[in-house]
N, C-alpha and C positions, 0 to 999 in steps of 0.2 A: 634560401629565399624561394618562396613558391611564385612562380610566373604564370599568371592566368591570361591566356590569350586564344580567341577563336581561330585566328590563323597563325600556321607555323610550318616550317618544312615537313614533308615535302610538298605541301600545298603551295601554288604559285599564285599568290596575291601580292599587292603591294606592300601589306603589312609583313610578310614573311621575313623579307631581307633585313629589317630592322630588328625584328624580335630574334630571328635566327643569330644574327651578329652579337646582339644583347647577352644571349646566352653563352656565346664563345667567350666574350670578354669578361662576363662575370667569372668564369673558370679562371681565367688568367689573374684575377684580383683575389682569388682565394675564397670567392663564395661557392657554395654548392646549390646551384639551382635545380628545383624541379619544375617541369612545365607541364601544366594541366591545360588541355586542349582538346579538339575534337579529332575523331579517327577520319582519314582520308577515305573517300569512297569514290566508286565508278562515276564518272562524269567530271570530277574536280580536275582542274588543271594541276598537274604534278610535276615537280623539277627535282629528280632524285639527287642531282649533284649538289643542291642547297642542303638536303638532309646529311649526305655524307660529311660535310664540314662541321656537323655538330660533335663536339667533342663527347667521348664516352662516359665522361664523369656528369654529363647532363642527364638527369633521368626525366623521361619523357611518359606522361600518363595520358593517354588518349582514351576518350569515352564516346559512347554512343550519343546520338541527338536526334530529335524529330525536326523533318524538313517540313515546316508548316506551309510553304509556299507551294508544295505539290498539288494541293487541291485545287488551285487556279488554272492549271491546264486543263483538268478532265471537266471542271465546272464550266470554263469558256467554251469547250466543244459541245457539252450539252446544251448551252443556251444558244449557241450558233446553229445547232442542229434543228432548232425549232423556229428559225428564221430571225431571232434577235441578235442585235450587235453586228448588223451587216455594215454599217456605215462606221466610218472612222470618228474619233471623238471629237475633230474639229470640223467636222462636215457642217455645212450651213445650216441644214434643218434636220438634225437626228430626230428620230419619232420620239414621242412621250414616253413609251415604253422602254426604249434604248436609254434616254436620260434617266429614267428611274433605276434601271439596272446598274448603271455606271455609278450613280450615288449610292445605291446599296452596297455595290463592292467596295466603294472608298470608304464606306462606314465600317463594313466588317473587317478590312485590312486594318483601319484605325483601331478597332477595338482588339483584334486578334494580335497584330505585330507590335507589341510593347514589350520593351523599348525600341525594338526593329524586328526585322524578318528572322533574326538569329536566337529569338527567345526562345526555341525549341531545345536549345542547349542548356538553359538555365538549371532546370532540375537535375540533368546529369552532372554537370559540372559542380553543382553545389554538394550533392551527395559525394562525389568523389573527394572534392575538397574537405569535407568533414572527415572522411576516412583518412585522408594524407594528415591533417592536423591534429587527430587524436593519436597517430602513429609516429610523427615527427615533431621536433621542436624547431619550428621556422622562427627567424628572426624577422622576417618582414614577408609582406604580399605585395607583389608589384602585377598590376592589371594595365593592358593596353586596348585602346579601341580606336577606330571602329573595327569590327561590328560591336555592338554595345552589350551583348551578353556576358562578355568577360567582365564587364564593370559591374553589372548586376551580382554576378556570382562572387566577385571579390567584396563587395559591399557586406552581402550576406555573410561571409566567412569572419569579415571584420567586426560585424555586429555580434556574431556568435562567440568568436574566441578572443577578441581584443587585440590580435595582432596589429602591428603598425602596418599601413596601408599606403602605397604610393600609387596614385590614380594618373595614367597617363592618357592625353587625349592627343591622337596623331592628328585628327581633324577637329573643328569645332562642332559642338553638338547644336546642328540646326533644328530650332524650335518650329514645329509645323503651323499652318496658318489656322486651321480650325479651332475656334474659340476654346472648347472645353479641353481639348487635347494640349492647346498651347499652354493654359494656365497649369495644368497638372504637371507637364513636362519641365516647365520652367521651375516649379516647385521642387521636383524631383532631382533635377539638376543641381540646384541649390543646396540641397539636403546632402547629396554625395559629396559635393565639393567640402562641404563644411564637416562631413565625417573623415575625409581622408586627411592623412598625416602630412602629405606633400602632393603637389600636382605638377605634373610634366607637361610642357607646352612645347610647340614647334616654333612659334614665332612671338615677337615681343607685342605685335597687334593683338594677338589672341589673349595674351597675358593681361593686358591694359583691358580688354573687354571683360575679362572674368573677374579682375580687381574692381572696376568701375560699377558692373551690374550685378555683383553678387558679394561685395565688400569682403572678399578673400585677403587676407594680409599678404603683401608682397613678398615677405620672406617665407611663404609657404608655396609660392609659384616659381617653378624652375624652368627656364627656356632652353631646351636641348635640341637644336636642330638636326636635321637628317644629316648624316655623313656617308661616307662610303669606305669600303674596306681595301685598303691598298693593295692586299695580296691578290685580289681579283684582276689586278692591271699589271702586276710585275712581270709577267711572263708575255705581254703583249708586245709585240715588235713594232717600234715607232716607224720602221720602213714600209709597214702595211699603208700608212696614210696615202690617199690618192690613188691606190691600187684599185683597179676595176674588178668587180665581183659578178656573179650571175644576176644579182638584183640590180647593180649599177654598172652596165656595160659603159665603155666609153663613148664620148660624143654628146654627152647631156650635161647640164647643171643640175644636181640633185638637192632637193629640199625633203629632208626626212623626219617624221615624227614616230617615236617608239613609244608603245604602250597604250593606255586608256585616255581617250578624250572625253571629258565629262561634259554633259549637255550645256549649250550656251556658253562655252569658253573659247570657241576659236574665233570670236570677235568679227573684225572685217577682213580677215585674212583672204578668204575666198572670194567675196565680191572684189576687193582690191585685185586679186589676181585675174579675175575675169575682165575687169576693166582695162588691165595692162595689156592682156592678150587681145583685147578688142582694138587697142591703139598700136600695138606691135606684133601683127599675126605672125611675122617670122619667127618670134620666140617660141612657138607652139613645137617648132623644131630643135629647140634648145633647153626647155625647162621640163623636168619632171618632178612631181610631188608625190612622195612615198608616204602612204599612212600604214603603219606596220603595227597590227595589234587589234585594239578595239576601238575604233572612231565611233562618234555618235551619229544618230539618224541624219542630221542635217549635213554632215560631211559625206555620209553614204549617198546621199541625193546628188551633192555637187559632183561626185565621180561619175554620176550618170547622165548629167545635163549636158546639152551640146556645148555650152560655153567651156566646160572643163573636162569632158569626157576623155580626151586624148592626151591629157596632162596629168590628173589626178589619178593614182592607182592605189587601190586598196590591197594591202598585202597580208597573208595570213601571220599569226602569231610565231615568233621564232623562239623555240624552246630552248636553245643553247647559249650560254654566255658568250663563248668564244665567237659564234657567229653573229651576235648582235654587235658585238664590239667591232668585227671585221666590217659589217655595214655601215656602222656609224664612221668608220675611218674613211670608207669610200665615198660617203655623203659630203657635199661641199658646205651644206648648212643643216644644223639640226634644230627642229622647231620644238617649243614648248607653248602649248594652249593653255593659259592661265587668266583668261581674259574677264572673268567675273571679278569686279573689284573688291566686293565683300570677302569673296573666297580667298583671293590672293593677298587679301591683308591679313587674314586670319591662318591661313594654312599654306603649307608649302608641297610642292610636287616631289616625290622621292626621287625622280630622275634628276633633279638638280644637284 
């Protein structure tokens, strides 16, 4: 089987855990997976321990890619150096020139990043895929997204060689609001769903949405939720539960979130916490909320506002699995911010 994925160990992203474990279990069930992915680069978050778990039988083909978003930083600096884009996008009265530049930037991104920011891998992945399929007889192609470039690579290989294709969507394909891009992306998604021999989804809600909106037969839609690898927890000592750590010293009740918080998903938690502390000031000396990893901008602001400054703490990403589990055990309550109704209906957080 040829597994096409943008994210794979040792890169540390949400998708790598599912794809790394998939490769391991394919070997156990007598498949011979070849993984086509990008090469890790300086600046990527890496977790070598996940890479070491990949069996030697898994062949890994890493390719180069174009980082198309690299132009944005230098372009932004050049524009700001001449006095433009000084105000925030949400400022009450941005200048006409600033509004024009922001709209122009959004238009350029809309044209350049198709199907998304990872499109710079498509020519490299497709070229290597052609080489692999010419040299080997693969029984199937399996692709997983996001990012979306893996899907495009797999689609092109399917159309070129006719090999059965399994199309996995870990998250829904959110259609943009711009009318022209919206119509084209909706057509393109329907085209890919119809060309795939099987479609793997995370939730029943997403499967119903695909079936209803694109008329894909239910017998081609397979719901396979995220799981976890029991081996990752076999050596954890349950006696660690409740033990204090450097992050969680004794004397407080700890609420902890580990990982990424996506925009507009924290709901009313922080306003409610501020109201609680206003009513019960003594709880300031009892409660701590740890945001470990990558919180969104709203949560970062909460951590520095007067109402929550001494209660909410932003913590750095923890790179090792054992340390994460130890801090989870030391916390009294683990938080999951998944408050967007449409997102939570069709997608599932990997941490669950």
